[in-house]
C-alpha positions in Angstrom: 2.7 -22.7 8.6 2.3 -20.3 6.0 0.3 -20.7 2.5 1.3 -19.1 -0.8 -0.3 -18.5 -3.9 -1.2 -16.1 -7.0 -3.3 -13.2 -6.8 -4.6 -14.0 -10.4 -5.9 -17.3 -8.9 -7.6 -15.7 -5.5 -7.7 -11.9 -5.8 -7.0 -9.9 -2.7 -10.6 -8.9 -1.9 -11.6 -12.6 -1.8 -8.5 -13.3 0.6 -9.8 -10.7 2.9 -13.2 -12.2 3.2 -11.6 -15.7 3.6 -9.7 -14.5 6.4 -12.4 -12.9 8.1 -14.8 -16.0 7.5 -12.1 -18.5 8.8 -11.0 -16.1 12.0 -7.6 -15.7 10.7 -4.8 -14.8 13.5 -1.9 -14.0 11.2 -1.1 -11.8 8.1 -1.7 -11.7 4.5 1.7 -10.9 2.9 1.4 -9.4 -0.8 4.3 -9.1 -3.2 3.6 -7.4 -6.9 3.6 -4.1 -8.2 3.3 -2.8 -4.7 4.0 -4.9 -1.6 2.5 -4.8 1.7 1.1 -6.7 4.9 -2.6 -7.1 6.2 -2.7 -8.3 9.6 -5.9 -10.1 11.2 -6.8 -11.2 14.8 -9.7 -13.4 14.9 -10.5 -12.5 11.4 -10.5 -8.9 12.4 -8.4 -6.8 10.3 -6.4 -4.4 12.7 -3.5 -3.2 10.8 -2.3 -2.6 7.1 0.9 -1.5 5.7 2.4 -0.6 2.2 5.1 1.3 1.0 5.3 3.8 4.1 1.4 3.8 4.3 -0.8 2.3 6.7 -4.5 1.8 7.4 -6.9 2.3 4.4 -4.5 4.2 2.6 -2.3 1.2 2.4 -5.2 -0.9 1.9 -6.5 1.1 -1.1 -3.0 0.9 -2.7 -3.0 -3.0 -2.0 -6.4 -3.4 -3.7 -4.9 -2.4 -7.0 -2.3 -5.4 -7.2 -3.3 -7.9 -9.5 0.0 -9.4 -10.9 1.6 -11.0 -7.7 1.6 -13.3 -5.1 0.3 -13.7 -1.5 1.4 -15.6 1.7 -0.9 -16.5 4.4 1.3 -16.5 7.6 -0.8 -17.8 10.5 0.4 -16.5 13.8 2.3 -13.5 12.4 1.4 -10.3 14.5 2.1 -6.4 14.3 2.4 -4.0 17.2 0.7 -1.4 15.5 -3.0 -0.8 14.9 -4.3 1.3 12.0 -7.7 0.1 11.5 -10.8 0.8 13.7 -14.4 0.5 13.2 -16.6 -1.3 10.8 -14.5 -3.3 8.4 -17.0 -3.2 5.6 -16.9 0.5 5.7 -13.2 0.7 5.7 -13.1 -1.8 2.7 -15.5 0.4 0.6 -13.5 3.5 1.6 -10.2 1.8 0.2 -12.1 0.6 -2.8 -13.1 4.0 -3.9 -9.3 5.1 -3.2 -8.3 2.1 -5.3 -10.2 3.5 -8.4 -8.4 6.7 -8.0 -4.9 4.9 -8.2 -6.0 2.8 -10.9 -6.0 6.1 -13.2 -2.5 6.9 -12.5 -1.1 3.4 -11.5 1.2 3.4 -14.3 2.7 6.7 -14.0 4.5 6.2 -10.4 6.0 3.1 -9.9 6.4 3.6 -6.2 5.8 5.9 -3.2 9.5 5.5 -2.6 10.4 7.5 -5.6 11.8 11.0 -4.9 10.1 14.4 -6.8 12.9 16.7 -8.1 12.2 19.8 -9.8 13.2 20.1 -13.6 13.0 23.8 -13.6 13.8 26.8 -10.9 11.3 27.1 -8.2 10.4 30.4 -9.2 9.4 28.8 -12.6 7.6 25.8 -11.1 5.4 28.3 -9.0 4.4 30.6 -12.0 3.7 27.5 -14.2 1.7 25.8 -11.4 -1.8 26.4 -10.2 -1.9 27.7 -6.7 -3.6 24.7 -5.6 -0.1 22.9 -6.0 2.3 25.5 -4.5 2.2 23.7 -1.1 3.1 20.5 -2.8 5.9 22.0 -4.5 7.2 23.8 -1.3 7.9 20.3 -0.1 9.7 19.2 -2.8 13.4 19.1 -1.8 14.9 16.5 -4.0 15.4 14.2 -0.9 11.9 13.3 0.5 10.1 10.6 -1.1 6.4 10.7 -2.0 5.6 9.0 1.3 7.6 11.4 3.1 5.9 14.3 1.6 2.7 12.8 2.4 3.5 12.4 5.9 4.9 16.1 6.2 2.0 17.6 4.7 -0.4 15.2 6.5 -2.1 14.7 3.0 -3.2 11.4 1.9 -0.7 9.3 -0.5 -3.2 9.5 -3.4 -3.4 13.2 -3.0 0.2 13.9 -3.0 0.5 11.4 -6.1 -2.3 13.2 -8.1 -0.7 16.6 -7.7 2.7 15.3 -8.7 1.2 13.6 -11.8 0.0 17.0 -12.7 3.3 18.6 -12.3 5.0 15.7 -14.4 2.3 16.3 -17.1 3.6 20.0 -17.0 7.2 19.2 -17.4 7.8 20.6 -14.1 9.1 17.6 -11.9 10.6 14.4 -12.5 10.8 11.0 -10.5 14.0 9.2 -9.4 14.5 6.2 -7.6 15.7 5.2 -4.2 16.4 2.1 -2.2 13.3 0.7 -1.1 12.9 0.9 2.9 11.8 -2.3 4.8 8.1 -2.4 5.4 8.6 -2.9 9.2 11.1 -3.6 11.6 11.8 -7.1 12.7 10.7 -6.7 16.2 7.2 -5.5 15.1 6.4 -8.8 13.2 6.9 -12.7 13.6 9.1 -14.1 10.8 6.9 -16.1 8.3 7.7 -19.7 7.8 8.8 -21.3 4.2 5.5 -21.1 1.9 3.5 -24.0 0.5 2.1 -23.4 -3.1 -1.5 -24.3 -3.7 -4.7 -23.3 -5.7 -7.1 -25.0 -3.5 -9.4 -22.7 -1.6 -10.5 -25.8 0.7 -6.6 -25.9 1.8 -6.7 -22.3 2.2 -9.5 -22.3 4.7 -7.9 -25.2 6.4 -4.7 -23.1 6.8 -6.7 -19.8 7.9 -8.1 -21.7 10.8 -5.2 -22.8 12.2 
């Protein structure tokens, strides 16, 4: 069984606490400005994914999603693990990252956007600070923001903050590409149809299944 609700009624941070308290083995599936999944086993968070990012990177993005919906899918599983150690420490780190995202949230709609140069590479290197040169070299008009973060071994927020600086300098534009699936079918159990509710008691009863 799956449970469906609004993030405006039950914020994600509260849902995470409820999942831990109720020993959920399954996933929280988030749909909104950004979409992703948070996996638990016996209430322990072990994997988070969002727009090509995993772990605390993905959780930091999802914690900013306020306009959207959630599904609690009991029994859903992932073959990946991206969260280790003390969960409260990981969440506090993700919340600090979420604050950084909040400052630029409105400028970058998705990590699947592709940065392209508006000027020649030579002019871009002249106009941008030296700290942004490595990022400029990674822009080829094909790689998404998520791809660039992976290639450079940078955090997604560091890449996006740099891209926003380049956008403000009129050096870079962002163009859209089709969104990629978050995870292959083999890596997760398909969710069953959702049941709308706003009751926290009912939420807890589903989580405990």
